[in-house]
SELUM-31528 format. One line per 5 residues: number of its first residue (from 1); their letters; for each residue x, y, z of N, C-alpha, C, O. Coordinates in nm, 2 decimals. Example, Ala and Ser with C-alpha at 12.3 -4.5 7.8 and 13.67 -1.06 7.14 Angstrom:
residues 2
1 = AS = 1.32/-0.57/0.78/1.23/-0.45/0.78/1.32/-0.33/0.78/1.42/-0.33/0.85 | 1.28/-0.22/0.71/1.37/-0.11/0.71/1.29/0.00/0.79/1.34/0.11/0.80;
This chain:
residues 192
1 = MSPRE = 5.74/-1.49/-6.35/5.79/-1.55/-6.24/5.87/-1.68/-6.28/5.82/-1.75/-6.37 | 5.97/-1.70/-6.22/6.05/-1.82/-6.25/6.00/-1.94/-6.18/5.93/-1.93/-6.08 | 6.03/-2.06/-6.24/5.98/-2.18/-6.17/6.03/-2.19/-6.03/5.96/-2.25/-5.94 | 6.15/-2.15/-6.00/6.20/-2.15/-5.87/6.12/-2.07/-5.77/6.08/-2.11/-5.66 | 6.08/-1.95/-5.82/6.00/-1.86/-5.73/5.86/-1.92/-5.71/5.80/-1.91/-5.61;
6 = QRLIR = 5.81/-1.98/-5.82/5.68/-2.05/-5.80/5.68/-2.16/-5.70/5.59/-2.17/-5.62 | 5.79/-2.24/-5.71/5.81/-2.35/-5.61/5.82/-2.29/-5.47/5.76/-2.34/-5.37 | 5.89/-2.18/-5.45/5.91/-2.12/-5.32/5.77/-2.07/-5.27/5.74/-2.08/-5.15 | 5.69/-2.01/-5.36/5.56/-1.96/-5.32/5.47/-2.08/-5.28/5.40/-2.07/-5.18 | 5.48/-2.19/-5.36/5.40/-2.31/-5.32/5.44/-2.36/-5.19/5.36/-2.40/-5.10;
11 = FMFLI = 5.58/-2.37/-5.17/5.63/-2.42/-5.04/5.58/-2.33/-4.92/5.54/-2.38/-4.82 | 5.58/-2.20/-4.94/5.54/-2.10/-4.84/5.39/-2.12/-4.81/5.34/-2.12/-4.70 | 5.32/-2.15/-4.92/5.17/-2.17/-4.91/5.15/-2.30/-4.83/5.06/-2.30/-4.75 | 5.22/-2.40/-4.86/5.21/-2.53/-4.79/5.24/-2.51/-4.64/5.18/-2.57/-4.55 | 5.35/-2.44/-4.61/5.39/-2.41/-4.47/5.27/-2.33/-4.41/5.23/-2.35/-4.29;
16 = FLGYM = 5.22/-2.23/-4.48/5.10/-2.15/-4.43/4.99/-2.25/-4.40/4.93/-2.24/-4.29 | 4.95/-2.33/-4.49/4.84/-2.42/-4.47/4.87/-2.53/-4.36/4.78/-2.56/-4.28 | 4.99/-2.57/-4.35/5.03/-2.67/-4.26/5.05/-2.62/-4.12/5.02/-2.69/-4.02 | 5.09/-2.50/-4.10/5.12/-2.45/-3.97/5.02/-2.34/-3.93/4.95/-2.35/-3.83 | 5.01/-2.24/-4.00/4.93/-2.12/-3.97/4.78/-2.15/-3.96/4.72/-2.11/-3.87;
21 = LPFEI = 4.73/-2.22/-4.05/4.59/-2.25/-4.06/4.55/-2.33/-3.93/4.45/-2.29/-3.86 | 4.61/-2.45/-3.91/4.56/-2.53/-3.79/4.60/-2.47/-3.66/4.53/-2.49/-3.56 | 4.72/-2.41/-3.65/4.77/-2.37/-3.52/4.75/-2.22/-3.48/4.75/-2.18/-3.37 | 4.72/-2.14/-3.58/4.70/-1.99/-3.55/4.56/-1.94/-3.59/4.49/-1.89/-3.51 | 4.53/-1.96/-3.71/4.40/-1.91/-3.77/4.28/-1.98/-3.72/4.19/-1.92/-3.67;
26 = APRIY = 4.28/-2.11/-3.73/4.16/-2.19/-3.69/4.13/-2.17/-3.54/4.01/-2.15/-3.50 | 4.23/-2.18/-3.45/4.19/-2.16/-3.30/4.14/-2.02/-3.28/4.05/-2.00/-3.19 | 4.19/-1.92/-3.34/4.14/-1.78/-3.33/4.00/-1.77/-3.38/3.91/-1.71/-3.32 | 3.97/-1.83/-3.49/3.83/-1.83/-3.55/3.74/-1.91/-3.45/3.63/-1.86/-3.42 | 3.79/-2.02/-3.40/3.70/-2.10/-3.31/3.68/-2.02/-3.18/3.56/-2.02/-3.13;
31 = QFIQD = 3.78/-1.96/-3.13/3.76/-1.88/-3.01/3.67/-1.76/-3.03/3.59/-1.72/-2.95 | 3.68/-1.70/-3.15/3.59/-1.58/-3.18/3.45/-1.63/-3.19/3.36/-1.56/-3.14 | 3.42/-1.75/-3.25/3.29/-1.80/-3.26/3.24/-1.84/-3.12/3.12/-1.81/-3.09 | 3.32/-1.90/-3.03/3.28/-1.93/-2.90/3.24/-1.80/-2.82/3.14/-1.80/-2.75 | 3.32/-1.70/-2.83/3.30/-1.57/-2.76/3.17/-1.51/-2.81/3.09/-1.46/-2.73;
36 = EQQTI = 3.14/-1.52/-2.94/3.02/-1.46/-2.99/2.90/-1.54/-2.95/2.79/-1.48/-2.92 | 2.91/-1.67/-2.94/2.80/-1.75/-2.89/2.77/-1.73/-2.74/2.66/-1.72/-2.70 | 2.88/-1.71/-2.67/2.86/-1.67/-2.52/2.79/-1.54/-2.51/2.70/-1.52/-2.42 | 2.83/-1.44/-2.59/2.77/-1.31/-2.59/2.62/-1.32/-2.63/2.54/-1.26/-2.56 | 2.59/-1.40/-2.73/2.45/-1.41/-2.77/2.37/-1.48/-2.66/2.26/-1.44/-2.63;
41 = ESLRT = 2.43/-1.58/-2.60/2.36/-1.65/-2.49/2.34/-1.56/-2.37/2.23/-1.56/-2.31 | 2.44/-1.48/-2.34/2.43/-1.38/-2.23/2.32/-1.28/-2.26/2.24/-1.24/-2.17 | 2.31/-1.23/-2.39/2.21/-1.14/-2.42/2.07/-1.20/-2.42/1.97/-1.14/-2.37 | 2.06/-1.33/-2.46/1.93/-1.40/-2.45/1.89/-1.41/-2.30/1.77/-1.39/-2.27 | 1.98/-1.44/-2.21/1.95/-1.45/-2.07/1.90/-1.31/-2.02/1.81/-1.31/-1.94;
46 = KIAQA = 1.97/-1.21/-2.06/1.94/-1.07/-2.01/1.80/-1.03/-2.07/1.72/-0.97/-2.00 | 1.77/-1.07/-2.19/1.64/-1.04/-2.25/1.53/-1.11/-2.17/1.43/-1.06/-2.14 | 1.56/-1.24/-2.14/1.46/-1.32/-2.06/1.44/-1.26/-1.92/1.33/-1.25/-1.87 | 1.55/-1.22/-1.86/1.54/-1.15/-1.73/1.46/-1.02/-1.74/1.38/-0.99/-1.65 | 1.49/-0.94/-1.84/1.42/-0.82/-1.86/1.27/-0.84/-1.88/1.19/-0.76/-1.83;
51 = KELER = 1.23/-0.94/-1.96/1.09/-0.97/-1.98/1.02/-1.01/-1.85/0.91/-0.97/-1.82 | 1.09/-1.10/-1.77/1.04/-1.14/-1.65/1.02/-1.02/-1.55/0.92/-1.01/-1.48 | 1.12/-0.94/-1.55/1.11/-0.82/-1.47/1.00/-0.73/-1.51/0.93/-0.67/-1.43 | 0.98/-0.71/-1.64/0.87/-0.63/-1.69/0.73/-0.70/-1.65/0.64/-0.62/-1.61 | 0.72/-0.83/-1.66/0.60/-0.90/-1.62/0.58/-0.88/-1.47/0.47/-0.84/-1.43;
56 = KTEVW = 0.68/-0.89/-1.39/0.67/-0.87/-1.24/0.64/-0.73/-1.21/0.56/-0.70/-1.12 | 0.69/-0.64/-1.29/0.66/-0.49/-1.26/0.51/-0.47/-1.28/0.45/-0.39/-1.21 | 0.45/-0.53/-1.38/0.31/-0.51/-1.41/0.23/-0.57/-1.29/0.13/-0.51/-1.25 | 0.27/-0.69/-1.24/0.21/-0.75/-1.13/0.22/-0.66/-1.01/0.12/-0.63/-0.93 | 0.34/-0.61/-0.98/0.37/-0.52/-0.87/0.29/-0.39/-0.88/0.23/-0.35/-0.78;
61 = RADYE = 0.28/-0.34/-1.00/0.21/-0.22/-1.02/0.06/-0.24/-0.99/-0.01/-0.16/-0.92 | 0.00/-0.35/-1.04/-0.14/-0.38/-1.01/-0.16/-0.40/-0.86/-0.26/-0.36/-0.81 | -0.07/-0.47/-0.79/-0.08/-0.49/-0.65/-0.07/-0.36/-0.58/-0.14/-0.34/-0.48 | 0.02/-0.27/-0.62/0.03/-0.14/-0.56/-0.09/-0.06/-0.57/-0.14/0.00/-0.48 | -0.15/-0.06/-0.69/-0.27/0.01/-0.71/-0.39/-0.04/-0.63/-0.47/0.03/-0.58;
66 = KLKAE = -0.39/-0.18/-0.62/-0.50/-0.24/-0.54/-0.48/-0.20/-0.39/-0.58/-0.16/-0.32 | -0.35/-0.21/-0.34/-0.33/-0.17/-0.20/-0.35/-0.02/-0.18/-0.40/0.02/-0.07 | -0.32/0.06/-0.27/-0.35/0.20/-0.26/-0.50/0.23/-0.25/-0.54/0.32/-0.18 | -0.57/0.16/-0.34/-0.72/0.18/-0.33/-0.78/0.13/-0.20/-0.86/0.20/-0.14 | -0.72/0.02/-0.15/-0.77/-0.03/-0.02/-0.73/0.07/0.09/-0.81/0.10/0.18;
71 = RDTIY = -0.61/0.13/0.09/-0.57/0.23/0.18/-0.66/0.35/0.18/-0.70/0.40/0.28 | -0.69/0.39/0.06/-0.78/0.51/0.04/-0.92/0.48/0.10/-0.98/0.57/0.16 | -0.96/0.36/0.08/-1.09/0.32/0.13/-1.09/0.32/0.28/-1.18/0.37/0.35 | -0.98/0.27/0.34/-0.97/0.27/0.49/-0.96/0.42/0.54/-1.03/0.45/0.63 | -0.88/0.50/0.47/-0.86/0.64/0.52/-0.99/0.71/0.51/-1.02/0.80/0.59;
76 = AKLLP = -1.08/0.68/0.41/-1.20/0.75/0.39/-1.30/0.72/0.50/-1.39/0.80/0.53 | -1.28/0.61/0.57/-1.37/0.57/0.68/-1.32/0.61/0.81/-1.39/0.58/0.92 | -1.21/0.68/0.82/-1.15/0.72/0.95/-1.22/0.85/0.99/-1.28/0.92/0.91 | -1.22/0.87/1.12/-1.27/1.00/1.17/-1.18/1.11/1.12/-1.06/1.09/1.12 | -1.24/1.23/1.09/-1.15/1.33/1.04/-1.06/1.39/1.14/-1.10/1.42/1.26;
81 = YEPHE = -0.93/1.40/1.11/-0.83/1.46/1.20/-0.75/1.55/1.12/-0.67/1.51/1.04 | -0.76/1.68/1.15/-0.69/1.78/1.07/-0.56/1.81/1.15/-0.55/1.79/1.27 | -0.46/1.87/1.07/-0.34/1.90/1.14/-0.36/2.00/1.25/-0.45/2.09/1.24 | -0.29/2.00/1.36/-0.30/2.09/1.47/-0.42/2.06/1.56/-0.45/2.14/1.65 | -0.50/1.96/1.53/-0.61/1.92/1.62/-0.56/1.82/1.72/-0.45/1.76/1.71;
86 = TKELV = -0.64/1.81/1.83/-0.61/1.71/1.93/-0.70/1.60/1.92/-0.80/1.60/1.86 | -0.66/1.49/1.99/-0.75/1.37/1.98/-0.88/1.40/2.06/-0.98/1.33/2.02 | -0.88/1.49/2.15/-1.00/1.52/2.22/-1.10/1.59/2.13/-1.22/1.57/2.14 | -1.05/1.68/2.04/-1.13/1.75/1.94/-1.19/1.64/1.84/-1.31/1.66/1.80 | -1.12/1.54/1.81/-1.17/1.44/1.72/-1.28/1.36/1.79/-1.37/1.32/1.73;
91 = SVKMQ = -1.26/1.34/1.92/-1.36/1.27/1.99/-1.49/1.35/2.00/-1.60/1.29/2.00 | -1.48/1.48/2.01/-1.60/1.57/2.00/-1.67/1.55/1.86/-1.79/1.55/1.86 | -1.59/1.54/1.76/-1.65/1.52/1.62/-1.72/1.38/1.62/-1.83/1.37/1.56 | -1.66/1.28/1.68/-1.72/1.15/1.69/-1.85/1.16/1.76/-1.95/1.10/1.72 | -1.86/1.23/1.88/-1.98/1.24/1.95/-2.09/1.31/1.87/-2.20/1.27/1.88;
96 = EILRK = -2.05/1.41/1.80/-2.15/1.48/1.71/-2.20/1.39/1.60/-2.32/1.39/1.58 | -2.12/1.31/1.54/-2.17/1.21/1.44/-2.26/1.11/1.51/-2.37/1.08/1.45 | -2.23/1.06/1.63/-2.32/0.97/1.69/-2.45/1.03/1.73/-2.55/0.97/1.72 | -2.45/1.16/1.78/-2.57/1.23/1.81/-2.66/1.24/1.69/-2.78/1.21/1.69 | -2.60/1.27/1.57/-2.68/1.29/1.45/-2.74/1.15/1.41/-2.86/1.14/1.37;
101 = LAQQS = -2.66/1.05/1.42/-2.71/0.91/1.38/-2.82/0.87/1.47/-2.92/0.81/1.43 | -2.81/0.90/1.60/-2.91/0.87/1.70/-3.04/0.94/1.67/-3.15/0.89/1.67 | -3.03/1.07/1.64/-3.15/1.16/1.61/-3.21/1.11/1.48/-3.34/1.11/1.48 | -3.14/1.08/1.38/-3.19/1.04/1.25/-3.26/0.90/1.27/-3.36/0.87/1.19 | -3.22/0.82/1.36/-3.28/0.69/1.38/-3.40/0.69/1.48/-3.47/0.59/1.49;
106 = GVVYK = -3.41/0.80/1.55/-3.52/0.81/1.65/-3.48/0.76/1.79/-3.56/0.75/1.88 | -3.35/0.74/1.81/-3.30/0.70/1.94/-3.27/0.83/2.02/-3.22/0.92/1.97 | -3.31/0.83/2.14/-3.29/0.94/2.23/-3.16/0.91/2.31/-3.15/0.82/2.39 | -3.05/0.99/2.28/-2.93/0.97/2.36/-2.94/1.05/2.48/-2.99/1.16/2.48 | -2.89/0.99/2.59/-2.90/1.06/2.72/-2.77/1.13/2.75/-2.77/1.25/2.77;
111 = TMGNT = -2.67/1.05/2.76/-2.54/1.11/2.79/-2.43/1.04/2.72/-2.44/0.92/2.67 | -2.32/1.11/2.70/-2.20/1.05/2.65/-2.11/1.02/2.77/-2.09/1.11/2.85 | -2.05/0.90/2.78/-1.96/0.87/2.89/-1.82/0.92/2.86/-1.80/0.99/2.76 | -1.73/0.89/2.95/-1.59/0.93/2.93/-1.53/0.86/2.81/-1.53/0.74/2.80 | -1.47/0.94/2.73/-1.40/0.89/2.61/-1.27/0.82/2.64/-1.19/0.87/2.73;
116 = EFATT = -1.24/0.71/2.58/-1.11/0.64/2.61/-1.03/0.65/2.48/-1.08/0.63/2.37 | -0.90/0.66/2.50/-0.81/0.67/2.38/-0.70/0.57/2.40/-0.66/0.54/2.50 | -0.67/0.51/2.28/-0.55/0.42/2.27/-0.47/0.47/2.15/-0.53/0.48/2.04 | -0.34/0.50/2.17/-0.26/0.55/2.06/-0.15/0.45/2.03/-0.08/0.41/2.13 | -0.13/0.42/1.91/-0.02/0.34/1.86/0.04/0.41/1.74/-0.01/0.41/1.63;
121 = GDWVV = 0.16/0.47/1.76/0.22/0.54/1.65/0.14/0.66/1.61/0.10/0.75/1.69 | 0.10/0.66/1.48/0.02/0.77/1.43/-0.13/0.73/1.43/-0.21/0.81/1.38 | -0.17/0.62/1.49/-0.31/0.58/1.49/-0.37/0.59/1.63/-0.30/0.57/1.73 | -0.49/0.64/1.63/-0.57/0.66/1.75/-0.70/0.58/1.75/-0.77/0.59/1.65 | -0.72/0.51/1.85/-0.85/0.43/1.87/-0.93/0.51/1.97/-0.88/0.53/2.08;
126 = ITQPM = -1.05/0.55/1.94/-1.13/0.63/2.03/-1.26/0.54/2.06/-1.33/0.50/1.97 | -1.28/0.52/2.19/-1.39/0.44/2.23/-1.48/0.54/2.31/-1.44/0.60/2.41 | -1.61/0.54/2.26/-1.71/0.64/2.31/-1.83/0.56/2.36/-1.90/0.50/2.28 | -1.85/0.56/2.50/-1.98/0.51/2.55/-2.09/0.61/2.53/-2.07/0.73/2.54 | -2.21/0.56/2.51/-2.33/0.65/2.50/-2.45/0.58/2.56/-2.48/0.46/2.53;
131 = QFSAD = -2.52/0.65/2.65/-2.64/0.59/2.71/-2.76/0.64/2.62/-2.76/0.76/2.57 | -2.86/0.56/2.60/-2.97/0.59/2.52/-3.10/0.53/2.57/-3.10/0.44/2.66 | -3.21/0.57/2.51/-3.34/0.50/2.53/-3.40/0.50/2.39/-3.39/0.59/2.31 | -3.47/0.39/2.37/-3.53/0.36/2.24/-3.63/0.25/2.25/-3.63/0.18/2.35 | -3.70/0.23/2.14/-3.78/0.10/2.13/-3.70/0.01/2.04/-3.59/0.05/1.98;
136 = SKTLF = -3.74/-0.11/2.02/-3.66/-0.21/1.95/-3.64/-0.17/1.80/-3.54/-0.20/1.74 | -3.74/-0.11/1.74/-3.74/-0.07/1.60/-3.63/0.04/1.58/-3.55/0.03/1.49 | -3.64/0.14/1.67/-3.54/0.25/1.65/-3.40/0.21/1.69/-3.31/0.26/1.63 | -3.39/0.12/1.79/-3.26/0.07/1.82/-3.20/0.00/1.70/-3.08/0.01/1.67 | -3.28/-0.09/1.63/-3.23/-0.16/1.52/-3.19/-0.06/1.40/-3.09/-0.08/1.34;
141 = QFLQA = -3.27/0.04/1.38/-3.24/0.15/1.28/-3.11/0.22/1.32/-3.03/0.25/1.23 | -3.09/0.24/1.45/-2.97/0.31/1.49/-2.85/0.22/1.46/-2.74/0.27/1.42 | -2.86/0.09/1.49/-2.75/0.00/1.46/-2.72/-0.01/1.31/-2.60/-0.02/1.27 | -2.82/-0.01/1.23/-2.80/-0.01/1.09/-2.74/0.12/1.04/-2.65/0.12/0.95 | -2.78/0.23/1.10/-2.72/0.36/1.07/-2.57/0.36/1.10/-2.49/0.42/1.03;
146 = IAKAP = -2.53/0.30/1.21/-2.39/0.29/1.25/-2.32/0.21/1.15/-2.20/0.25/1.11 | -2.38/0.10/1.11/-2.31/0.01/1.01/-2.29/0.08/0.87/-2.20/0.05/0.80 | -2.39/0.17/0.84/-2.38/0.24/0.71/-2.31/0.37/0.71/-2.30/0.44/0.61 | -2.27/0.42/0.83/-2.21/0.55/0.84/-2.08/0.56/0.76/-2.01/0.46/0.74 | -2.05/0.68/0.70/-1.93/0.70/0.62/-1.80/0.66/0.70/-1.70/0.62/0.65;
151 = QAFTI = -1.81/0.69/0.83/-1.70/0.65/0.92/-1.71/0.51/0.97/-1.83/0.46/0.98 | -1.60/0.44/0.98/-1.61/0.30/1.03/-1.61/0.30/1.18/-1.52/0.33/1.25 | -1.73/0.26/1.23/-1.74/0.24/1.38/-1.76/0.09/1.41/-1.82/0.02/1.33 | -1.70/0.05/1.52/-1.71/-0.09/1.56/-1.79/-0.08/1.70/-1.75/0.00/1.78 | -1.88/-0.17/1.71/-1.96/-0.18/1.84/-1.87/-0.26/1.93/-1.86/-0.38/1.91;
156 = AGLTV = -1.82/-0.20/2.04/-1.73/-0.27/2.13/-1.82/-0.33/2.24/-1.77/-0.42/2.31 | -1.94/-0.28/2.26/-2.02/-0.34/2.37/-2.16/-0.28/2.36/-2.18/-0.16/2.31 | -2.26/-0.36/2.39/-2.40/-0.31/2.39/-2.47/-0.38/2.51/-2.48/-0.50/2.51 | -2.53/-0.30/2.59/-2.61/-0.35/2.70/-2.75/-0.29/2.69/-2.76/-0.17/2.68 | -2.85/-0.37/2.70/-2.99/-0.32/2.68/-3.07/-0.37/2.80/-3.06/-0.49/2.84;
161 = QGGGR = -3.14/-0.28/2.86/-3.23/-0.32/2.98/-3.37/-0.27/2.95/-3.39/-0.18/2.87 | -3.46/-0.34/3.01/-3.60/-0.29/2.99/-3.68/-0.40/2.92/-3.63/-0.51/2.89 | -3.80/-0.37/2.90/-3.89/-0.46/2.83/-4.00/-0.38/2.76/-4.02/-0.26/2.78 | -4.08/-0.45/2.69/-4.20/-0.39/2.63/-4.15/-0.29/2.52/-4.06/-0.33/2.44 | -4.20/-0.17/2.52/-4.17/-0.08/2.41/-4.05/0.01/2.45/-3.98/0.06/2.36;
166 = SLEGT = -4.01/0.02/2.57/-3.91/0.11/2.61/-3.78/0.03/2.65/-3.79/-0.06/2.74 | -3.67/0.07/2.59/-3.54/0.00/2.62/-3.44/0.11/2.66/-3.44/0.22/2.61 | -3.37/0.08/2.76/-3.26/0.17/2.81/-3.13/0.09/2.79/-3.13/-0.03/2.80 | -3.02/0.16/2.76/-2.90/0.09/2.74/-2.78/0.18/2.72/-2.79/0.30/2.72 | -2.67/0.11/2.71/-2.54/0.18/2.68/-2.47/0.10/2.56/-2.47/-0.02/2.56;
171 = IRLTG = -2.42/0.18/2.47/-2.35/0.13/2.36/-2.21/0.19/2.36/-2.19/0.31/2.39 | -2.11/0.10/2.34/-1.97/0.15/2.34/-1.92/0.14/2.19/-1.92/0.03/2.14 | -1.89/0.25/2.13/-1.85/0.25/1.99/-1.70/0.29/1.98/-1.65/0.37/2.05 | -1.64/0.22/1.89/-1.50/0.25/1.87/-1.48/0.31/1.73/-1.53/0.25/1.63 | -1.41/0.42/1.72/-1.37/0.48/1.59/-1.22/0.49/1.58/-1.15/0.48/1.68;
176 = FTHIP = -1.18/0.51/1.46/-1.03/0.51/1.43/-1.00/0.64/1.36/-1.08/0.69/1.28 | -0.88/0.69/1.39/-0.83/0.80/1.31/-0.68/0.79/1.30/-0.61/0.72/1.37 | -0.63/0.86/1.20/-0.48/0.86/1.17/-0.44/1.01/1.19/-0.49/1.10/1.13 | -0.33/1.02/1.27/-0.28/1.16/1.30/-0.20/1.20/1.17/-0.11/1.13/1.13 | -0.24/1.31/1.11/-0.17/1.35/0.99/-0.03/1.40/1.02/-0.01/1.45/1.14;
181 = PQPPA = 0.06/1.40/0.93/0.19/1.46/0.96/0.18/1.61/0.98/0.10/1.68/0.91 | 0.25/1.65/1.08/0.24/1.80/1.11/0.33/1.88/1.01/0.44/1.84/0.98 | 0.27/1.99/0.96/0.35/2.07/0.87/0.47/2.13/0.95/0.46/2.16/1.07 | 0.58/2.16/0.88/0.69/2.22/0.95/0.65/2.36/1.00/0.58/2.43/0.93 | 0.70/2.39/1.12/0.68/2.52/1.17/0.75/2.63/1.09/0.86/2.61/1.05;
186 = EKPPK = 0.68/2.74/1.07/0.74/2.85/0.99/0.83/2.92/1.08/0.80/2.95/1.19 | 0.95/2.95/1.02/1.05/3.03/1.10/1.02/3.18/1.07/0.99/3.22/0.96 | 1.03/3.26/1.18/1.01/3.40/1.16/1.13/3.46/1.07/1.24/3.41/1.08 | 1.10/3.56/0.99/1.20/3.61/0.90/1.31/3.68/0.99/1.29/3.74/1.09 | 1.43/3.66/0.94/1.55/3.72/1.01/1.55/3.87/0.99/1.53/3.92/0.88;
191 = KS = 1.59/3.94/1.09/1.60/4.08/1.08/1.75/4.11/1.04/1.84/4.06/1.10 | 1.76/4.21/0.95/1.90/4.24/0.90/1.95/4.35/0.98/2.07/4.39/0.96;
């Protein structure tokens, strides 16, 4: 290479260093670094959000399982209501349960009064009055049997008359049931 060519190469190199490096290459490198830092920061934010979502998911899952267990506990205490049954049939089941509880406790039930129904959506509240005779010990056993029954009964009213060993009275018990979803009606097969 001749000295002139060497000077020309040095001059081009100086022009390159003087113009290209500060005005073209350095800004692009700086912009590339900034873009990469923003990408890394965005990924860190997304990772933090994903971890928080994962933590919340575990909390929500635990809450869901707890609520599901509570729902199952409540449903287990409802009066049995099978598809295609009526609320009147469920009230007969309730009366039978009350008769058994009374007999097991030693309470003599006399009559069952008119059943009252209150319906809200898929829920039915059944209130059943029952006249009975008992002594104080058997009446207390009957009330304990109601409290311990597998079905949840609420005493809506209790009137007791008499004295000594013989008591006469009326108890109004409320039971709850949930109307199950009705299965779809089967369509008869089409004739060809």
